[in-house]
KOLGU-4560 file (N, C-alpha, C; in nm, 3 decimals, padded with zeros to 5 digits):
<recs>
<n_xx: -00.231 n_yy: -00.145 n_zz: 00.968 ca_xx: -00.142 ca_yy: -00.140 ca_zz: 01.081 c_xx: -00.046 c_yy: -00.024 c_zz: 01.058 mol: A seq: 1 type: MET>
<n_xx: -00.015 n_yy: 00.045 n_zz: 01.166 ca_xx: 00.087 ca_yy: 00.149 ca_zz: 01.158 c_xx: 00.209 c_yy: 00.097 c_zz: 01.231 mol: A seq: 2 type: ARG>
<n_xx: 00.323 n_yy: 00.103 n_zz: 01.163 ca_xx: 00.450 ca_yy: 00.059 ca_zz: 01.217 c_xx: 00.537 c_yy: 00.182 c_zz: 01.234 mol: A seq: 3 type: LEU>
<n_xx: 00.586 n_yy: 00.206 n_zz: 01.355 ca_xx: 00.670 ca_yy: 00.322 ca_zz: 01.379 c_xx: 00.799 c_yy: 00.281 c_zz: 01.449 mol: A seq: 4 type: THR>
<n_xx: 00.904 n_yy: 00.356 n_zz: 01.420 ca_xx: 01.028 ca_yy: 00.345 ca_zz: 01.497 c_xx: 01.070 c_yy: 00.487 c_zz: 01.530 mol: A seq: 5 type: ASP>
<n_xx: 01.190 n_yy: 00.506 n_zz: 01.577 ca_xx: 01.231 ca_yy: 00.640 ca_zz: 01.620 c_xx: 01.246 c_yy: 00.736 c_zz: 01.504 mol: A seq: 6 type: THR>
<n_xx: 01.260 n_yy: 00.686 n_zz: 01.382 ca_xx: 01.287 ca_yy: 00.773 ca_zz: 01.267 c_xx: 01.174 c_yy: 00.785 c_zz: 01.167 mol: A seq: 7 type: ASN>
<n_xx: 01.078 n_yy: 00.695 n_zz: 01.169 ca_xx: 00.977 ca_yy: 00.697 ca_zz: 01.063 c_xx: 00.853 c_yy: 00.619 c_zz: 01.104 mol: A seq: 8 type: SER>
<n_xx: 00.751 n_yy: 00.627 n_zz: 01.018 ca_xx: 00.633 ca_yy: 00.544 ca_zz: 01.035 c_xx: 00.580 c_yy: 00.509 c_zz: 00.897 mol: A seq: 9 type: SER>
<n_xx: 00.506 n_yy: 00.398 n_zz: 00.891 ca_xx: 00.447 ca_yy: 00.353 ca_zz: 00.766 c_xx: 00.316 c_yy: 00.282 c_zz: 00.798 mol: A seq: 10 type: ALA>
<n_xx: 00.225 n_yy: 00.286 n_zz: 00.703 ca_xx: 00.097 ca_yy: 00.216 ca_zz: 00.718 c_xx: 00.096 c_yy: 00.095 c_zz: 00.626 mol: A seq: 11 type: THR>
<n_xx: 00.057 n_yy: -00.019 n_zz: 00.681 ca_xx: 00.047 ca_yy: -00.145 ca_zz: 00.607 c_xx: -00.095 c_yy: -00.196 c_zz: 00.623 mol: A seq: 12 type: TYR>
<n_xx: -00.139 n_yy: -00.276 n_zz: 00.529 ca_xx: -00.275 ca_yy: -00.329 ca_zz: 00.533 c_xx: -00.274 c_yy: -00.478 c_zz: 00.556 mol: A seq: 13 type: TYR>
<n_xx: -00.377 n_yy: -00.526 n_zz: 00.625 ca_xx: -00.391 ca_yy: -00.669 ca_zz: 00.648 c_xx: -00.450 c_yy: -00.735 c_zz: 00.524 mol: A seq: 14 type: THR>
<n_xx: -00.437 n_yy: -00.867 n_zz: 00.518 ca_xx: -00.502 ca_yy: -00.941 ca_zz: 00.411 c_xx: -00.649 c_yy: -00.963 c_zz: 00.449 mol: A seq: 15 type: ASP>
<n_xx: -00.722 n_yy: -01.037 n_zz: 00.367 ca_xx: -00.865 ca_yy: -01.059 ca_zz: 00.390 c_xx: -00.894 c_yy: -01.129 c_zz: 00.522 mol: A seq: 16 type: ALA>
<n_xx: -00.795 n_yy: -01.199 n_zz: 00.578 ca_xx: -00.812 ca_yy: -01.270 ca_zz: 00.705 c_xx: -00.759 c_yy: -01.192 c_zz: 00.824 mol: A seq: 17 type: ASN>
<n_xx: -00.711 n_yy: -01.070 n_zz: 00.801 ca_xx: -00.659 ca_yy: -00.989 ca_zz: 00.910 c_xx: -00.513 c_yy: -01.014 c_zz: 00.942 mol: A seq: 18 type: GLY>
<n_xx: -00.443 n_yy: -01.093 n_zz: 00.860 ca_xx: -00.302 ca_yy: -01.121 ca_zz: 00.882 c_xx: -00.216 c_yy: -01.009 c_zz: 00.826 mol: A seq: 19 type: ASN>
<n_xx: -00.101 n_yy: -00.987 n_zz: 00.887 ca_xx: -00.010 ca_yy: -00.885 ca_zz: 00.838 c_xx: 00.134 c_yy: -00.931 c_zz: 00.857 mol: A seq: 20 type: TYR>
<n_xx: 00.222 n_yy: -00.878 n_zz: 00.772 ca_xx: 00.366 ca_yy: -00.905 ca_zz: 00.784 c_xx: 00.443 c_yy: -00.777 c_zz: 00.754 mol: A seq: 21 type: THR>
<n_xx: 00.558 n_yy: -00.764 n_zz: 00.816 ca_xx: 00.650 ca_yy: -00.654 ca_zz: 00.791 c_xx: 00.788 c_yy: -00.715 c_zz: 00.772 mol: A seq: 22 type: PHE>
<n_xx: 00.865 n_yy: -00.660 n_zz: 00.685 ca_xx: 01.006 ca_yy: -00.695 ca_zz: 00.673 c_xx: 01.085 c_yy: -00.570 c_zz: 00.710 mol: A seq: 23 type: THR>
<n_xx: 01.153 n_yy: -00.577 n_zz: 00.823 ca_xx: 01.222 ca_yy: -00.460 ca_zz: 00.877 c_xx: 01.359 c_yy: -00.500 c_zz: 00.930 mol: A seq: 24 type: VAL>
<n_xx: 01.452 n_yy: -00.406 n_zz: 00.936 ca_xx: 01.582 ca_yy: -00.435 ca_zz: 00.998 c_xx: 01.569 c_yy: -00.447 c_zz: 01.150 mol: A seq: 25 type: PRO>
<n_xx: 01.672 n_yy: -00.497 n_zz: 01.213 ca_xx: 01.673 ca_yy: -00.506 ca_zz: 01.359 c_xx: 01.646 c_yy: -00.369 c_zz: 01.420 mol: A seq: 26 type: ASN>
<n_xx: 01.574 n_yy: -00.369 n_zz: 01.532 ca_xx: 01.545 ca_yy: -00.244 ca_zz: 01.601 c_xx: 01.418 c_yy: -00.255 c_zz: 01.682 mol: A seq: 27 type: GLY>
<n_xx: 01.379 n_yy: -00.146 n_zz: 01.745 ca_xx: 01.257 ca_yy: -00.139 ca_zz: 01.826 c_xx: 01.147 c_yy: -00.071 c_zz: 01.746 mol: A seq: 28 type: SER>
<n_xx: 01.028 n_yy: -00.128 n_zz: 01.752 ca_xx: 00.914 ca_yy: -00.079 ca_zz: 01.674 c_xx: 00.788 c_yy: -00.081 c_zz: 01.759 mol: A seq: 29 type: TYR>
<n_xx: 00.695 n_yy: 00.005 n_zz: 01.724 ca_xx: 00.561 ca_yy: 00.001 ca_zz: 01.783 c_xx: 00.462 c_yy: -00.027 c_zz: 01.671 mol: A seq: 30 type: THR>
<n_xx: 00.375 n_yy: -00.126 n_zz: 01.692 ca_xx: 00.270 ca_yy: -00.160 ca_zz: 01.597 c_xx: 00.138 c_yy: -00.114 c_zz: 01.657 mol: A seq: 31 type: ILE>
<n_xx: 00.062 n_yy: -00.037 n_zz: 01.580 ca_xx: -00.067 ca_yy: 00.016 ca_zz: 01.624 c_xx: -00.171 c_yy: -00.015 c_zz: 01.518 mol: A seq: 32 type: THR>
<n_xx: -00.284 n_yy: -00.073 n_zz: 01.555 ca_xx: -00.388 ca_yy: -00.096 ca_zz: 01.454 c_xx: -00.433 c_yy: 00.036 c_zz: 01.392 mol: A seq: 33 type: PRO>
<n_xx: -00.444 n_yy: 00.039 n_zz: 01.262 ca_xx: -00.491 ca_yy: 00.156 ca_zz: 01.188 c_xx: -00.642 c_yy: 00.145 c_zz: 01.184 mol: A seq: 34 type: TYR>
<n_xx: -00.708 n_yy: 00.228 n_zz: 01.261 ca_xx: -00.850 ca_yy: 00.211 ca_zz: 01.290 c_xx: -00.938 c_yy: 00.290 c_zz: 01.194 mol: A seq: 35 type: ASN>
<n_xx: -00.982 n_yy: 00.227 n_zz: 01.088 ca_xx: -01.065 ca_yy: 00.292 ca_zz: 00.987 c_xx: -01.213 c_yy: 00.292 c_zz: 01.027 mol: A seq: 36 type: VAL>
<n_xx: -01.258 n_yy: 00.188 n_zz: 01.092 ca_xx: -01.401 ca_yy: 00.171 ca_zz: 01.121 c_xx: -01.437 c_yy: 00.195 c_zz: 01.267 mol: A seq: 37 type: LEU>
<n_xx: -01.354 n_yy: 00.264 n_zz: 01.341 ca_xx: -01.379 ca_yy: 00.299 ca_zz: 01.482 c_xx: -01.391 c_yy: 00.179 c_zz: 01.574 mol: A seq: 38 type: SER>
<n_xx: -01.321 n_yy: 00.070 n_zz: 01.543 ca_xx: -01.316 ca_yy: -00.043 ca_zz: 01.634 c_xx: -01.229 c_yy: -00.007 c_zz: 01.754 mol: A seq: 39 type: TYR>
<n_xx: -01.253 n_yy: -00.076 n_zz: 01.864 ca_xx: -01.167 ca_yy: -00.064 ca_zz: 01.982 c_xx: -01.078 c_yy: -00.187 c_zz: 01.983 mol: A seq: 40 type: ILE>
<n_xx: -00.946 n_yy: -00.166 n_zz: 01.980 ca_xx: -00.851 ca_yy: -00.277 ca_zz: 01.974 c_xx: -00.786 c_yy: -00.299 c_zz: 02.110 mol: A seq: 41 type: PHE>
<n_xx: -00.757 n_yy: -00.425 n_zz: 02.137 ca_xx: -00.684 ca_yy: -00.462 ca_zz: 02.257 c_xx: -00.571 c_yy: -00.556 c_zz: 02.216 mol: A seq: 42 type: SER>
<n_xx: -00.449 n_yy: -00.527 n_zz: 02.250 ca_xx: -00.404 ca_yy: -00.405 ca_zz: 02.314 c_xx: -00.410 c_yy: -00.287 c_zz: 02.217 mol: A seq: 43 type: PRO>
<n_xx: -00.392 n_yy: -00.168 n_zz: 02.269 ca_xx: -00.395 ca_yy: -00.047 ca_zz: 02.187 c_xx: -00.277 c_yy: -00.046 c_zz: 02.089 mol: A seq: 44 type: VAL>
<n_xx: -00.161 n_yy: -00.097 n_zz: 02.135 ca_xx: -00.044 ca_yy: -00.112 ca_zz: 02.048 c_xx: 00.048 c_yy: -00.216 c_zz: 02.109 mol: A seq: 45 type: ASN>
<n_xx: 00.152 n_yy: -00.250 n_zz: 02.035 ca_xx: 00.254 ca_yy: -00.343 ca_zz: 02.084 c_xx: 00.390 c_yy: -00.284 c_zz: 02.052 mol: A seq: 46 type: ARG>
<n_xx: 00.481 n_yy: -00.288 n_zz: 02.150 ca_xx: 00.618 ca_yy: -00.246 ca_zz: 02.128 c_xx: 00.704 c_yy: -00.372 c_zz: 02.121 mol: A seq: 47 type: THR>
<n_xx: 00.779 n_yy: -00.385 n_zz: 02.012 ca_xx: 00.856 ca_yy: -00.506 ca_zz: 01.987 c_xx: 00.999 c_yy: -00.473 c_zz: 01.953 mol: A seq: 48 type: LEU>
<n_xx: 01.089 n_yy: -00.566 n_zz: 01.981 ca_xx: 01.228 ca_yy: -00.553 ca_zz: 01.941 c_xx: 01.262 c_yy: -00.667 c_zz: 01.847 mol: A seq: 49 type: THR>
<n_xx: 01.305 n_yy: -00.633 n_zz: 01.727 ca_xx: 01.347 ca_yy: -00.731 ca_zz: 01.627 c_xx: 01.498 c_yy: -00.749 c_zz: 01.641 mol: A seq: 50 type: VAL>
<n_xx: 01.540 n_yy: -00.876 n_zz: 01.655 ca_xx: 01.682 ca_yy: -00.905 ca_zz: 01.671 c_xx: 01.714 c_yy: -01.035 c_zz: 01.597 mol: A seq: 51 type: ASN>
<n_xx: 01.725 n_yy: -01.027 n_zz: 01.465 ca_xx: 01.761 ca_yy: -01.141 ca_zz: 01.380 c_xx: 01.665 c_yy: -01.259 c_zz: 01.390 mol: A seq: 52 type: ASN>
<n_xx: 01.538 n_yy: -01.233 n_zz: 01.415 ca_xx: 01.441 ca_yy: -01.342 ca_zz: 01.424 c_xx: 01.302 c_yy: -01.291 c_zz: 01.390 mol: A seq: 53 type: ALA>
<n_xx: 01.218 n_yy: -01.382 n_zz: 01.341 ca_xx: 01.078 ca_yy: -01.349 ca_zz: 01.317 c_xx: 01.005 c_yy: -01.339 c_zz: 01.451 mol: A seq: 54 type: ASP>
<n_xx: 00.908 n_yy: -01.251 n_zz: 01.458 ca_xx: 00.823 ca_yy: -01.238 ca_zz: 01.576 c_xx: 00.682 c_yy: -01.276 c_zz: 01.533 mol: A seq: 55 type: LEU>
<n_xx: 00.629 n_yy: -01.381 n_zz: 01.590 ca_xx: 00.495 ca_yy: -01.428 ca_zz: 01.553 c_xx: 00.400 c_yy: -01.408 c_zz: 01.670 mol: A seq: 56 type: THR>
<n_xx: 00.272 n_yy: -01.421 n_zz: 01.643 ca_xx: 00.172 ca_yy: -01.415 ca_zz: 01.750 c_xx: 00.147 c_yy: -01.276 c_zz: 01.803 mol: A seq: 57 type: GLY>
<n_xx: 00.174 n_yy: -01.174 n_zz: 01.724 ca_xx: 00.153 ca_yy: -01.036 ca_zz: 01.768 c_xx: 00.013 c_yy: -00.993 c_zz: 01.726 mol: A seq: 58 type: GLN>
<n_xx: -00.086 n_yy: -01.048 n_zz: 01.794 ca_xx: -00.225 ca_yy: -01.033 ca_zz: 01.754 c_xx: -00.295 c_yy: -00.920 c_zz: 01.828 mol: A seq: 59 type: ASP>
<n_xx: -00.401 n_yy: -00.871 n_zz: 01.767 ca_xx: -00.489 ca_yy: -00.769 ca_zz: 01.825 c_xx: -00.631 c_yy: -00.823 c_zz: 01.820 mol: A seq: 60 type: PHE>
<n_xx: -00.710 n_yy: -00.791 n_zz: 01.920 ca_xx: -00.851 ca_yy: -00.831 ca_zz: 01.925 c_xx: -00.939 c_yy: -00.707 c_zz: 01.919 mol: A seq: 61 type: GLN>
<n_xx: -01.055 n_yy: -00.720 n_zz: 01.856 ca_xx: -01.152 ca_yy: -00.610 ca_zz: 01.861 c_xx: -01.250 c_yy: -00.637 c_zz: 01.972 mol: A seq: 62 type: THR>
<n_xx: -01.301 n_yy: -00.528 n_zz: 02.029 ca_xx: -01.397 ca_yy: -00.541 ca_zz: 02.140 c_xx: -01.531 c_yy: -00.486 c_zz: 02.097 mol: A seq: 63 type: GLN>
</recs>
């Protein structure tokens, strides 16, 4: 997964089950699947706002 905000970006990897977690400060972020095997993901990305709470259920599907 690629996590970006207005100042930076970082790549994180999922576990064997495709789960991922980020620990980030409050702010707006875009999560984009890091596509190594040419899969088509839906949605293409997600834009989220973190505000002192966990955000769950931010899933991506392959087509």
